[in-house]
N, CA, C and O atoms as CSV, one atom per row, in Angstrom:
chain,resi,resn,atom,element,x,y,z
A,1,MET,N,N,0.792,-1.061,0.090
A,1,MET,CA,C,0.042,0.025,-0.043
A,1,MET,C,C,0.646,1.370,-0.160
A,1,MET,O,O,1.651,1.350,0.551
A,2,SER,N,N,0.536,2.340,-0.625
A,2,SER,CA,C,1.250,3.693,-0.827
A,2,SER,C,C,1.083,4.563,-0.250
A,2,SER,O,O,-0.121,4.622,0.000
A,3,THR,N,N,1.676,5.478,0.222
A,3,THR,CA,C,1.390,6.768,1.111
A,3,THR,C,C,0.298,7.343,0.095
A,3,THR,O,O,0.473,7.370,-1.123
A,4,PHE,N,N,-0.916,7.824,0.783
A,4,PHE,CA,C,-1.268,9.170,0.295
A,4,PHE,C,C,-0.888,10.628,0.009
A,4,PHE,O,O,-0.811,11.326,1.020
A,5,ILE,N,N,-0.685,11.109,-0.925
A,5,ILE,CA,C,-0.272,12.448,-1.059
A,5,ILE,C,C,-1.205,13.372,-1.849
A,5,ILE,O,O,-1.413,13.089,-3.029
A,6,PRO,N,N,-1.678,14.249,-1.410
A,6,PRO,CA,C,-2.840,15.024,-2.203
A,6,PRO,C,C,-2.515,15.860,-2.872
A,6,PRO,O,O,-1.588,16.580,-2.502
A,7,LYS,N,N,-3.118,16.067,-4.041
A,7,LYS,CA,C,-3.112,16.841,-5.180
A,7,LYS,C,C,-3.373,18.031,-4.977
A,7,LYS,O,O,-4.448,18.250,-4.420
A,8,ILE,N,N,-2.676,18.976,-5.273
A,8,ILE,CA,C,-2.859,20.709,-5.259
A,8,ILE,C,C,-3.975,20.472,-5.876
A,8,ILE,O,O,-4.938,20.228,-5.150
A,9,SER,N,N,-4.132,20.471,-6.978
A,9,SER,CA,C,-5.213,20.503,-7.871
A,9,SER,C,C,-6.636,20.423,-7.335
A,9,SER,O,O,-7.553,21.228,-7.499
A,10,GLU,N,N,-6.622,19.445,-6.757
A,10,GLU,CA,C,-7.940,18.876,-6.007
A,10,GLU,C,C,-7.743,19.387,-4.685
A,10,GLU,O,O,-8.215,18.503,-3.971
A,11,ALA,N,N,-7.242,20.470,-3.813
A,11,ALA,CA,C,-7.104,21.067,-2.786
A,11,ALA,C,C,-8.555,21.606,-2.460
A,11,ALA,O,O,-9.094,22.123,-3.439
A,12,ASP,N,N,-9.342,21.599,-1.240
A,12,ASP,CA,C,-10.506,22.342,-1.142
A,12,ASP,C,C,-9.786,23.455,-0.170
A,12,ASP,O,O,-9.315,23.267,0.952
A,13,ARG,N,N,-9.826,24.377,-0.748
A,13,ARG,CA,C,-9.371,25.741,0.093
A,13,ARG,C,C,-10.395,26.522,0.290
A,13,ARG,O,O,-11.012,26.923,-0.697
A,14,LYS,N,N,-10.867,26.972,1.815
A,14,LYS,CA,C,-11.832,27.352,2.125
A,14,LYS,C,C,-11.207,29.143,2.512
A,14,LYS,O,O,-10.012,29.433,2.447
A,15,TRP,N,N,-12.166,30.017,2.847
A,15,TRP,CA,C,-11.683,31.420,3.074
A,15,TRP,C,C,-12.437,31.382,4.768
A,15,TRP,O,O,-13.544,30.948,5.085
A,16,TYR,N,N,-11.288,32.053,5.703
A,16,TYR,CA,C,-11.609,32.053,7.150
A,16,TYR,C,C,-11.634,33.959,7.503
A,16,TYR,O,O,-11.003,34.832,6.908
A,17,VAL,N,N,-12.382,34.071,8.405
A,17,VAL,CA,C,-12.220,35.458,9.056
A,17,VAL,C,C,-11.623,35.195,10.325
A,17,VAL,O,O,-11.975,34.227,11.000
A,18,LEU,N,N,-10.529,36.192,10.779
A,18,LEU,CA,C,-10.140,36.217,12.127
A,18,LEU,C,C,-10.365,37.705,12.649
A,18,LEU,O,O,-9.776,38.580,12.015
A,19,ASP,N,N,-11.093,38.064,13.655
A,19,ASP,CA,C,-11.117,39.413,14.207
A,19,ASP,C,C,-10.168,39.612,15.296
A,19,ASP,O,O,-10.202,38.889,16.292
A,20,ALA,N,N,-9.262,40.622,15.150
A,20,ALA,CA,C,-8.196,40.675,16.040
A,20,ALA,C,C,-8.490,41.900,17.078
A,20,ALA,O,O,-7.601,42.428,17.747
A,21,ARG,N,N,-9.793,42.254,17.113
A,21,ARG,CA,C,-9.907,43.519,18.143
A,21,ARG,C,C,-9.880,42.383,19.726
A,21,ARG,O,O,-10.421,41.307,19.980
A,22,GLY,N,N,-9.120,43.148,20.372
A,22,GLY,CA,C,-8.950,42.559,21.839
A,22,GLY,C,C,-7.944,41.214,21.635
A,22,GLY,O,O,-7.600,40.867,22.765
A,23,GLN,N,N,-7.536,40.612,20.942
A,23,GLN,CA,C,-7.129,39.403,21.059
A,23,GLN,C,C,-5.332,39.420,20.986
A,23,GLN,O,O,-4.652,40.123,20.238
A,24,VAL,N,N,-4.944,38.627,21.793
A,24,VAL,CA,C,-3.552,38.621,22.015
A,24,VAL,C,C,-2.940,38.438,21.019
A,24,VAL,O,O,-3.432,37.542,20.334
A,25,LEU,N,N,-1.448,39.214,20.329
A,25,LEU,CA,C,-1.172,38.920,19.209
A,25,LEU,C,C,-0.593,37.607,18.728
A,25,LEU,O,O,-0.796,37.294,17.555
A,26,GLY,N,N,0.101,36.814,19.509
A,26,GLY,CA,C,0.931,35.716,19.177
A,26,GLY,C,C,-0.493,34.608,19.562
A,26,GLY,O,O,-0.324,33.434,19.233
A,27,LYS,N,N,-1.388,34.849,20.008
A,27,LYS,CA,C,-2.203,33.566,19.939
A,27,LYS,C,C,-3.312,33.641,18.305
A,27,LYS,O,O,-3.724,32.782,17.525
A,28,LEU,N,N,-3.422,34.881,18.383
A,28,LEU,CA,C,-4.032,35.211,16.684
A,28,LEU,C,C,-2.843,34.478,15.737
A,28,LEU,O,O,-3.076,33.511,15.012
A,29,ALA,N,N,-1.633,35.069,15.870
A,29,ALA,CA,C,-1.066,34.486,14.667
A,29,ALA,C,C,-0.443,33.231,14.848
A,29,ALA,O,O,0.340,32.787,14.008
A,30,THR,N,N,-0.677,32.750,15.677
A,30,THR,CA,C,-0.591,31.320,15.579
A,30,THR,C,C,-1.650,30.352,14.752
A,30,THR,O,O,-1.348,29.601,13.825
A,31,ARG,N,N,-3.057,30.572,15.358
A,31,ARG,CA,C,-4.085,30.362,14.671
A,31,ARG,C,C,-3.920,30.396,13.169
A,31,ARG,O,O,-3.875,29.486,12.342
A,32,ALA,N,N,-3.843,31.740,13.055
A,32,ALA,CA,C,-3.448,31.983,11.504
A,32,ALA,C,C,-2.305,31.187,10.926
A,32,ALA,O,O,-2.570,30.782,9.794
A,33,ALA,N,N,-1.469,30.946,11.236
A,33,ALA,CA,C,-0.195,30.282,10.558
A,33,ALA,C,C,-0.585,28.749,10.554
A,33,ALA,O,O,-0.264,27.992,9.638
A,34,ASP,N,N,-1.333,28.351,11.708
A,34,ASP,CA,C,-1.871,26.849,11.626
A,34,ASP,C,C,-2.904,26.787,10.216
A,34,ASP,O,O,-2.604,26.123,9.224
A,35,ILE,N,N,-3.904,27.436,10.306
A,35,ILE,CA,C,-4.755,27.681,9.150
A,35,ILE,C,C,-4.079,27.468,7.611
A,35,ILE,O,O,-4.315,26.513,6.871
A,36,LEU,N,N,-3.161,28.624,7.317
A,36,LEU,CA,C,-2.508,28.905,6.479
A,36,LEU,C,C,-1.156,27.808,5.916
A,36,LEU,O,O,-0.625,27.920,4.811
A,37,SER,N,N,-0.832,26.914,6.812
A,37,SER,CA,C,-0.307,25.738,6.407
A,37,SER,C,C,-0.884,24.194,6.018
A,37,SER,O,O,-0.427,23.299,5.307
A,38,GLY,N,N,-2.128,24.324,6.844
A,38,GLY,CA,C,-3.113,23.580,6.613
A,38,GLY,C,C,-2.702,22.305,7.452
A,38,GLY,O,O,-2.787,21.186,6.945
A,39,LYS,N,N,-2.187,22.524,8.939
A,39,LYS,CA,C,-2.071,21.949,10.331
A,39,LYS,C,C,-3.442,21.256,10.342
A,39,LYS,O,O,-3.648,20.043,10.386
A,40,ARG,N,N,-4.206,22.103,10.301
A,40,ARG,CA,C,-5.622,21.404,11.110
A,40,ARG,C,C,-6.386,20.695,10.266
A,40,ARG,O,O,-7.555,20.527,10.615
A,41,LYS,N,N,-5.976,20.158,9.079
A,41,LYS,CA,C,-6.645,19.413,8.086
A,41,LYS,C,C,-6.365,17.685,7.831
A,41,LYS,O,O,-5.235,17.367,8.202
A,42,PRO,N,N,-6.867,16.981,7.489
A,42,PRO,CA,C,-6.345,15.862,7.783
A,42,PRO,C,C,-5.309,15.520,6.478
A,42,PRO,O,O,-4.306,14.819,6.614
A,43,THR,N,N,-5.639,16.009,5.456
A,43,THR,CA,C,-4.559,16.251,4.264
A,43,THR,C,C,-3.524,16.814,4.424
A,43,THR,O,O,-2.835,16.940,3.412
A,44,TYR,N,N,-2.984,17.383,5.737
A,44,TYR,CA,C,-1.636,18.130,5.825
A,44,TYR,C,C,-0.506,17.293,5.100
A,44,TYR,O,O,-0.405,16.079,5.274
A,45,THR,N,N,0.169,17.870,4.441
A,45,THR,CA,C,1.584,17.143,3.872
A,45,THR,C,C,2.770,18.473,4.166
A,45,THR,O,O,2.711,19.667,3.872
A,46,PRO,N,N,3.575,17.855,4.704
A,46,PRO,CA,C,4.812,19.280,4.912
A,46,PRO,C,C,5.092,19.996,3.903
A,46,PRO,O,O,4.978,21.213,3.759
A,47,PHE,N,N,5.597,18.925,2.948
A,47,PHE,CA,C,6.228,19.989,1.678
A,47,PHE,C,C,4.974,20.261,0.393
A,47,PHE,O,O,5.218,20.275,-0.814
A,48,LEU,N,N,3.644,20.459,1.016
A,48,LEU,CA,C,2.727,21.039,0.215
A,48,LEU,C,C,2.075,22.198,0.755
A,48,LEU,O,O,1.959,22.455,1.953
A,49,ASP,N,N,1.609,22.962,-0.331
A,49,ASP,CA,C,0.912,23.918,0.424
A,49,ASP,C,C,-0.602,23.433,0.137
A,49,ASP,O,O,-1.003,23.368,-1.025
A,50,THR,N,N,-1.569,23.039,1.412
A,50,THR,CA,C,-2.721,22.582,1.352
A,50,THR,C,C,-3.411,23.192,2.073
A,50,THR,O,O,-4.566,22.777,2.165
A,51,GLY,N,N,-3.014,24.456,2.910
A,51,GLY,CA,C,-3.970,25.632,3.828
A,51,GLY,C,C,-4.968,26.533,2.835
A,51,GLY,O,O,-5.099,26.775,1.635
A,52,ASP,N,N,-5.491,26.818,3.917
A,52,ASP,CA,C,-6.756,27.689,3.383
A,52,ASP,C,C,-6.256,29.077,3.514
A,52,ASP,O,O,-5.266,29.434,4.153
A,53,HIS,N,N,-7.336,30.052,2.600
A,53,HIS,CA,C,-7.110,31.416,3.030
A,53,HIS,C,C,-7.496,32.045,4.446
A,53,HIS,O,O,-8.460,31.624,5.086
A,54,VAL,N,N,-6.701,33.051,4.875
A,54,VAL,CA,C,-7.340,33.956,6.078
A,54,VAL,C,C,-7.408,35.106,6.047
A,54,VAL,O,O,-6.424,35.575,5.475
A,55,ILE,N,N,-8.064,35.803,6.369
A,55,ILE,CA,C,-8.490,37.341,6.192
A,55,ILE,C,C,-8.550,37.764,7.889
A,55,ILE,O,O,-9.020,36.975,8.709
A,56,VAL,N,N,-8.175,38.696,8.160
A,56,VAL,CA,C,-7.873,39.648,9.347
A,56,VAL,C,C,-8.069,40.616,9.419
A,56,VAL,O,O,-7.345,41.469,8.907
A,57,VAL,N,N,-9.020,40.850,10.015
A,57,VAL,CA,C,-9.772,42.354,10.245
A,57,VAL,C,C,-9.549,42.921,11.487
A,57,VAL,O,O,-9.381,42.109,12.397
A,58,ASN,N,N,-9.492,44.395,11.841
A,58,ASN,CA,C,-9.353,45.037,12.837
A,58,ASN,C,C,-7.779,44.691,13.588
A,58,ASN,O,O,-7.584,44.385,14.764
A,59,ALA,N,N,-6.987,44.819,12.729
A,59,ALA,CA,C,-5.684,44.364,12.700
A,59,ALA,C,C,-4.886,45.729,13.749
A,59,ALA,O,O,-3.895,45.525,14.451
A,60,SER,N,N,-5.541,46.973,13.637
A,60,SER,CA,C,-5.267,48.090,14.464
A,60,SER,C,C,-5.592,47.794,16.272
A,60,SER,O,O,-5.103,48.341,17.261
A,61,GLU,N,N,-6.251,47.090,16.188
A,61,GLU,CA,C,-6.999,46.764,17.702
A,61,GLU,C,C,-6.245,45.603,18.192
A,61,GLU,O,O,-6.936,45.152,19.106
A,62,VAL,N,N,-5.248,44.922,18.071
A,62,VAL,CA,C,-4.867,43.639,18.491
A,62,VAL,C,C,-3.741,43.998,19.368
A,62,VAL,O,O,-2.808,44.755,19.098
A,63,HIS,N,N,-4.030,43.133,20.816
A,63,HIS,CA,C,-3.117,43.630,22.162
A,63,HIS,C,C,-2.223,43.170,21.905
A,63,HIS,O,O,-2.110,42.195,21.162
A,64,LEU,N,N,-1.262,43.822,22.517
A,64,LEU,CA,C,0.225,43.142,22.791
A,64,LEU,C,C,0.345,43.153,24.277
A,64,LEU,O,O,-0.119,44.098,24.915
A,65,THR,N,N,0.908,42.213,24.829
A,65,THR,CA,C,1.010,41.594,26.092
A,65,THR,C,C,2.250,42.781,27.127
A,65,THR,O,O,3.203,43.164,26.449
A,66,GLY,N,N,2.231,43.170,28.245
A,66,GLY,CA,C,3.175,43.410,28.670
A,66,GLY,C,C,3.547,44.874,28.380
A,66,GLY,O,O,2.763,45.787,28.123
A,67,ARG,N,N,4.698,44.922,28.456
A,67,ARG,CA,C,5.356,46.144,27.887
A,67,ARG,C,C,6.057,46.162,26.399
A,67,ARG,O,O,7.011,46.802,25.958
A,68,LYS,N,N,5.114,45.113,25.769
A,68,LYS,CA,C,5.828,45.306,24.259
A,68,LYS,C,C,5.468,46.305,23.359
A,68,LYS,O,O,6.335,46.490,22.506
A,69,GLU,N,N,4.374,47.090,23.248
A,69,GLU,CA,C,3.891,48.243,22.934
A,69,GLU,C,C,5.189,49.323,22.844
A,69,GLU,O,O,5.430,49.974,21.827
A,70,ARG,N,N,5.911,49.392,23.977
A,70,ARG,CA,C,6.979,50.488,24.230
A,70,ARG,C,C,8.271,49.612,24.027
A,70,ARG,O,O,9.150,50.163,23.364
A,71,ASP,N,N,8.475,48.637,24.378
A,71,ASP,CA,C,9.693,47.884,24.222
A,71,ASP,C,C,9.957,47.312,22.633
A,71,ASP,O,O,10.884,47.592,21.872
A,72,LYS,N,N,8.854,46.455,22.435
A,72,LYS,CA,C,9.526,45.610,21.160
A,72,LYS,C,C,9.820,46.796,20.040
A,72,LYS,O,O,9.346,47.920,19.878
A,73,ILE,N,N,10.825,46.020,19.343
A,73,ILE,CA,C,11.591,46.935,18.352
A,73,ILE,C,C,11.377,45.928,17.021
A,73,ILE,O,O,11.554,44.710,17.055
A,74,TYR,N,N,10.938,46.735,15.785
A,74,TYR,CA,C,11.111,45.802,14.660
A,74,TYR,C,C,12.328,46.549,13.864
A,74,TYR,O,O,12.499,47.763,13.977
A,75,ARG,N,N,12.929,45.949,13.274
A,75,ARG,CA,C,14.113,46.177,12.314
A,75,ARG,C,C,14.538,45.604,11.139
A,75,ARG,O,O,14.720,44.402,10.943
A,76,HIS,N,N,14.703,46.601,10.286
A,76,HIS,CA,C,15.477,46.338,9.021
A,76,HIS,C,C,16.164,46.767,8.390
A,76,HIS,O,O,16.218,47.996,8.442
A,77,HIS,N,N,16.901,46.205,7.627
A,77,HIS,CA,C,18.029,46.982,7.076
A,77,HIS,C,C,17.752,47.334,5.601
A,77,HIS,O,O,17.104,46.587,4.869
A,78,THR,N,N,18.351,48.681,5.143
A,78,THR,CA,C,18.084,49.261,4.023
A,78,THR,C,C,19.052,48.695,2.490
A,78,THR,O,O,18.881,48.903,1.288
A,79,GLN,N,N,20.145,47.866,3.318
A,79,GLN,CA,C,20.921,47.400,2.056
A,79,GLN,C,C,22.305,48.528,1.837
A,79,GLN,O,O,23.319,48.332,1.168
A,80,TYR,N,N,22.007,49.489,2.483
A,80,TYR,CA,C,23.484,50.483,2.620
A,80,TYR,C,C,24.168,50.165,3.724
A,80,TYR,O,O,23.729,49.609,4.730
A,81,LEU,N,N,25.372,50.574,3.486
A,81,LEU,CA,C,26.230,50.433,4.881
A,81,LEU,C,C,25.705,51.261,5.984
A,81,LEU,O,O,25.510,52.476,5.954
A,82,GLY,N,N,25.473,50.329,7.097
A,82,GLY,CA,C,25.217,51.459,8.312
A,82,GLY,C,C,23.694,51.903,8.294
A,82,GLY,O,O,23.331,52.757,9.104
A,83,ASN,N,N,22.908,51.423,7.513
A,83,ASN,CA,C,21.564,51.735,7.537
A,83,ASN,C,C,20.687,50.577,8.029
A,83,ASN,O,O,20.025,49.911,7.232
A,84,LEU,N,N,20.687,50.314,9.512
A,84,LEU,CA,C,19.818,49.333,10.070
A,84,LEU,C,C,19.086,50.305,11.127
A,84,LEU,O,O,19.468,50.883,12.144
A,85,LYS,N,N,17.433,50.200,10.187
A,85,LYS,CA,C,16.840,50.806,10.589
A,85,LYS,C,C,15.800,50.294,11.778
A,85,LYS,O,O,15.120,49.295,11.543
A,86,GLU,N,N,15.661,51.045,13.188
A,86,GLU,CA,C,14.889,50.383,14.180
A,86,GLU,C,C,13.460,51.416,14.825
A,86,GLU,O,O,13.392,52.603,15.142
A,87,VAL,N,N,12.560,50.419,14.816
A,87,VAL,CA,C,11.135,51.172,14.855
A,87,VAL,C,C,10.545,50.573,16.059
A,87,VAL,O,O,10.451,49.345,16.077
A,88,MET,N,N,10.040,51.402,17.290
A,88,MET,CA,C,9.466,50.677,17.937
A,88,MET,C,C,7.863,50.363,17.359
A,88,MET,O,O,7.358,50.800,16.325
A,89,ALA,N,N,7.145,49.298,18.565
A,89,ALA,CA,C,5.637,48.896,18.185
A,89,ALA,C,C,4.939,50.335,17.956
A,89,ALA,O,O,4.582,50.713,16.841
A,90,LYS,N,N,4.814,50.957,18.921
A,90,LYS,CA,C,3.810,51.930,19.105
A,90,LYS,C,C,3.894,52.682,17.821
A,90,LYS,O,O,2.854,53.041,17.269
A,91,ASP,N,N,5.149,52.962,17.272
A,91,ASP,CA,C,5.059,53.751,16.221
A,91,ASP,C,C,4.519,53.018,14.657
A,91,ASP,O,O,3.865,53.624,13.808
A,92,VAL,N,N,4.959,51.660,14.564
A,92,VAL,CA,C,4.690,50.726,13.722
A,92,VAL,C,C,3.154,50.751,13.415
A,92,VAL,O,O,2.661,50.665,12.290
A,93,ARG,N,N,2.459,50.888,14.636
A,93,ARG,CA,C,0.762,50.762,15.177
A,93,ARG,C,C,0.486,51.982,14.225
A,93,ARG,O,O,0.131,51.835,13.056
A,94,LYS,N,N,0.674,53.156,14.807
A,94,LYS,CA,C,0.323,54.320,14.248
A,94,LYS,C,C,0.324,54.728,12.254
A,94,LYS,O,O,-0.493,55.318,11.547
A,95,LYS,N,N,1.920,53.929,11.898
A,95,LYS,CA,C,1.622,54.225,10.709
A,95,LYS,C,C,1.089,53.268,9.945
A,95,LYS,O,O,0.179,53.554,9.167
A,96,HIS,N,N,1.562,52.021,10.049
A,96,HIS,CA,C,1.074,50.459,9.386
A,96,HIS,C,C,0.468,49.483,10.253
A,96,HIS,O,O,0.984,48.381,10.439
A,97,PRO,N,N,-0.568,49.834,10.767
A,97,PRO,CA,C,-1.516,48.932,11.842
A,97,PRO,C,C,-1.239,47.639,11.459
A,97,PRO,O,O,-0.815,46.963,12.396
A,98,ALA,N,N,-1.371,46.809,9.950
A,98,ALA,CA,C,-1.505,45.809,9.816
A,98,ALA,C,C,-0.012,44.841,9.908
A,98,ALA,O,O,-0.004,43.610,9.893
A,99,ARG,N,N,1.131,45.665,9.999
A,99,ARG,CA,C,2.198,45.145,9.456
A,99,ARG,C,C,2.676,44.497,10.959
A,99,ARG,O,O,3.678,43.790,10.854
A,100,ILE,N,N,2.118,44.620,12.372
A,100,ILE,CA,C,2.660,44.126,13.153
A,100,ILE,C,C,2.139,42.725,13.214
A,100,ILE,O,O,2.751,41.874,13.859
A,101,VAL,N,N,0.834,42.397,12.452
A,101,VAL,CA,C,0.210,41.314,12.444
A,101,VAL,C,C,0.751,40.674,11.560
A,101,VAL,O,O,1.256,39.617,11.939
A,102,GLU,N,N,0.879,41.025,10.034
A,102,GLU,CA,C,1.947,40.284,9.030
A,102,GLU,C,C,3.164,39.949,9.330
A,102,GLU,O,O,3.564,38.899,8.828
A,103,ASP,N,N,4.049,40.678,10.169
A,103,ASP,CA,C,5.112,40.240,10.911
A,103,ASP,C,C,5.045,39.103,11.960
A,103,ASP,O,O,5.912,38.318,12.344
A,104,ALA,N,N,3.649,39.270,12.328
A,104,ALA,CA,C,3.976,37.793,13.672
A,104,ALA,C,C,3.665,36.481,12.724
A,104,ALA,O,O,4.250,35.402,12.820
A,105,ILE,N,N,2.726,36.771,11.883
A,105,ILE,CA,C,2.343,35.571,11.118
A,105,ILE,C,C,3.396,34.926,10.186
A,105,ILE,O,O,3.575,33.710,10.110
A,106,LYS,N,N,4.214,36.052,9.344
A,106,LYS,CA,C,5.286,35.383,8.704
A,106,LYS,C,C,6.344,35.011,9.437
A,106,LYS,O,O,7.065,34.364,8.677
A,107,GLY,N,N,6.881,35.075,10.618
A,107,GLY,CA,C,7.588,34.548,11.705
A,107,GLY,C,C,7.468,32.907,11.706
A,107,GLY,O,O,8.276,31.978,11.687
A,108,MET,N,N,5.920,33.047,11.740
A,108,MET,CA,C,5.886,31.469,12.370
A,108,MET,C,C,5.420,30.539,10.979
A,108,MET,O,O,4.696,29.546,11.055
A,109,LEU,N,N,5.997,31.084,9.707
A,109,LEU,CA,C,5.670,30.326,8.536
A,109,LEU,C,C,6.958,29.771,8.416
A,109,LEU,O,O,7.795,30.093,9.259
A,110,PRO,N,N,7.311,28.861,7.362
A,110,PRO,CA,C,8.433,28.222,6.802
A,110,PRO,C,C,9.213,29.492,5.998
A,110,PRO,O,O,8.580,30.230,5.243
A,111,LYS,N,N,10.344,29.623,6.194
A,111,LYS,CA,C,11.330,30.531,5.369
A,111,LYS,C,C,11.869,30.007,3.761
A,111,LYS,O,O,12.955,30.121,3.192
A,112,THR,N,N,10.846,29.524,3.440
A,112,THR,CA,C,10.974,28.872,1.860
A,112,THR,C,C,10.075,29.334,0.935
A,112,THR,O,O,9.093,30.019,1.221
A,113,LYS,N,N,10.445,28.907,-0.390
A,113,LYS,CA,C,9.294,29.170,-1.236
A,113,LYS,C,C,8.254,28.945,-0.868
A,113,LYS,O,O,7.451,29.813,-1.210
A,114,LEU,N,N,7.701,27.871,-0.099
A,114,LEU,CA,C,6.631,27.203,0.213
A,114,LEU,C,C,5.881,28.048,1.317
A,114,LEU,O,O,4.666,28.242,1.301
A,115,GLY,N,N,6.715,28.508,2.240
A,115,GLY,CA,C,6.374,29.983,3.078
A,115,GLY,C,C,5.697,31.273,2.515
A,115,GLY,O,O,4.862,32.072,2.937
A,116,ARG,N,N,6.473,31.111,1.306
A,116,ARG,CA,C,6.291,32.903,0.858
A,116,ARG,C,C,4.625,32.688,0.361
A,116,ARG,O,O,3.678,33.419,0.650
A,117,ALA,N,N,4.615,31.348,-0.541
A,117,ALA,CA,C,3.362,30.958,-1.257
A,117,ALA,C,C,2.283,30.941,-0.027
A,117,ALA,O,O,1.172,31.456,-0.154
A,118,MET,N,N,2.680,30.355,1.072
A,118,MET,CA,C,1.192,30.236,2.404
A,118,MET,C,C,1.215,31.730,2.704
A,118,MET,O,O,0.143,32.186,3.103
A,119,PHE,N,N,2.109,32.472,2.600
A,119,PHE,CA,C,2.049,33.943,3.306
A,119,PHE,C,C,0.933,35.031,2.059
A,119,PHE,O,O,0.149,35.953,2.283
A,120,GLY,N,N,1.339,34.401,0.868
A,120,GLY,CA,C,0.284,34.991,0.106
A,120,GLY,C,C,-1.207,34.745,-0.237
A,120,GLY,O,O,-1.904,35.337,-1.062
A,121,LYS,N,N,-1.615,33.435,0.835
A,121,LYS,CA,C,-2.834,33.721,1.221
A,121,LYS,C,C,-3.546,34.348,2.380
A,121,LYS,O,O,-4.702,34.115,2.736
A,122,LEU,N,N,-2.486,35.372,3.042
A,122,LEU,CA,C,-3.065,36.001,3.885
A,122,LEU,C,C,-3.354,37.371,3.722
A,122,LEU,O,O,-2.402,38.079,3.394
A,123,LYS,N,N,-4.806,38.073,3.928
A,123,LYS,CA,C,-4.987,39.361,4.047
A,123,LYS,C,C,-5.176,40.037,5.381
A,123,LYS,O,O,-5.784,39.597,6.358
A,124,VAL,N,N,-4.583,41.114,5.254
A,124,VAL,CA,C,-4.760,41.452,6.722
A,124,VAL,C,C,-5.134,43.317,6.598
A,124,VAL,O,O,-4.380,44.111,6.035
A,125,TYR,N,N,-6.461,43.693,7.272
A,125,TYR,CA,C,-7.066,44.998,7.179
A,125,TYR,C,C,-6.948,45.467,8.642
A,125,TYR,O,O,-6.837,44.728,9.620
A,126,ALA,N,N,-6.996,47.080,8.637
A,126,ALA,CA,C,-6.582,47.805,10.147
A,126,ALA,C,C,-8.000,47.685,10.008
A,126,ALA,O,O,-8.306,46.813,10.821
A,127,GLY,N,N,-9.007,48.070,9.444
A,127,GLY,CA,C,-10.417,48.332,10.033
A,127,GLY,C,C,-11.291,47.104,9.876
A,127,GLY,O,O,-10.745,46.035,9.604
A,128,GLY,N,N,-12.324,47.158,9.993
A,128,GLY,CA,C,-13.180,45.986,10.633
A,128,GLY,C,C,-13.949,45.748,8.909
A,128,GLY,O,O,-14.927,45.003,8.972
A,129,THR,N,N,-13.686,46.184,7.698
A,129,THR,CA,C,-14.103,45.605,6.445
A,129,THR,C,C,-13.386,45.116,5.546
A,129,THR,O,O,-12.177,45.320,5.662
A,130,HIS,N,N,-13.680,44.627,4.821
A,130,HIS,CA,C,-12.655,43.635,3.840
A,130,HIS,C,C,-13.385,43.620,2.347
A,130,HIS,O,O,-14.614,43.590,2.298
A,131,PRO,N,N,-12.886,43.633,1.584
A,131,PRO,CA,C,-13.095,43.340,-0.196
A,131,PRO,C,C,-13.284,41.862,-0.751
A,131,PRO,O,O,-13.232,41.581,-1.948
A,132,HIS,N,N,-13.512,40.958,0.275
A,132,HIS,CA,C,-13.730,39.418,0.071
A,132,HIS,C,C,-14.962,38.843,0.520
A,132,HIS,O,O,-14.899,37.812,1.191
A,133,GLN,N,N,-16.152,39.389,0.233
A,133,GLN,CA,C,-17.498,38.923,0.364
A,133,GLN,C,C,-17.803,38.143,-0.318
A,133,GLN,O,O,-18.806,37.501,-0.005
A,134,ALA,N,N,-17.087,37.807,-1.594
A,134,ALA,CA,C,-17.433,36.993,-3.024
A,134,ALA,C,C,-17.057,35.741,-2.173
A,134,ALA,O,O,-17.874,34.872,-1.870
A,135,GLN,N,N,-16.188,35.734,-1.939
A,135,GLN,CA,C,-15.600,34.170,-1.207
A,135,GLN,C,C,-16.252,33.539,-0.069
A,135,GLN,O,O,-15.963,32.503,0.529
A,136,LYS,N,N,-17.081,34.279,0.083
A,136,LYS,CA,C,-17.990,33.830,1.476
A,136,LYS,C,C,-16.983,33.108,2.660
A,136,LYS,O,O,-16.989,31.919,2.980
A,137,PRO,N,N,-16.391,33.851,3.035
A,137,PRO,CA,C,-15.644,33.592,4.519
A,137,PRO,C,C,-16.241,33.314,5.406
A,137,PRO,O,O,-17.242,33.990,5.645
A,138,GLN,N,N,-15.852,32.074,6.378
A,138,GLN,CA,C,-16.436,32.147,7.884
A,138,GLN,C,C,-15.906,32.567,8.622
A,138,GLN,O,O,-14.700,32.729,8.435
A,139,PRO,N,N,-16.348,32.870,9.540
A,139,PRO,CA,C,-15.634,33.820,10.767
A,139,PRO,C,C,-15.267,32.362,11.913
A,139,PRO,O,O,-16.000,31.448,12.290
A,140,LEU,N,N,-14.104,32.614,12.149
A,140,LEU,CA,C,-13.548,31.873,13.396
A,140,LEU,C,C,-13.604,32.570,14.505
A,140,LEU,O,O,-13.627,33.795,14.391
A,141,LYS,N,N,-13.634,32.040,15.678
A,141,LYS,CA,C,-13.576,32.434,17.169
A,141,LYS,C,C,-12.197,31.918,17.506
A,141,LYS,O,O,-11.685,30.879,17.088
A,142,LEU,N,N,-11.676,32.818,18.335
A,142,LEU,CA,C,-10.470,32.470,19.167
A,142,LEU,C,C,-11.102,32.072,20.346
A,142,LEU,O,O,-12.141,32.514,20.836
A,143,LYS,N,N,-10.132,30.919,20.871
A,143,LYS,CA,C,-10.580,30.565,22.198
A,143,LYS,C,C,-9.970,31.474,23.299
A,143,LYS,O,O,-10.260,31.292,24.482
């Protein structure tokens, strides 16, 4: 008997909506990463993208525990010598509120082509509305 390997063309991809209002960032990101990678499906295969699409709304109202709002630092390099930029979480929330959620979820996905494909199925919106009503997304509750 051979091992069952699902075909990507036959994958049943669903759309889910996660409301980030008042949710802890790490718990929200963990749940979203599990759905994107397909780990909650019986057809999960580590080397295939069998996950579903995730829409995160109200990303600007996600909760950071402890003193992370003040102490957490996001770093990126501009590829010029000596240009390592550091931005505090409260400043990122003011300018790009969806980026906090995107970075947290991206950090929980594989750092490969497969992870980039999974990240492409993530849509994050700072407000409470999204333009994906045609896909009929199902709301998910966090525990």
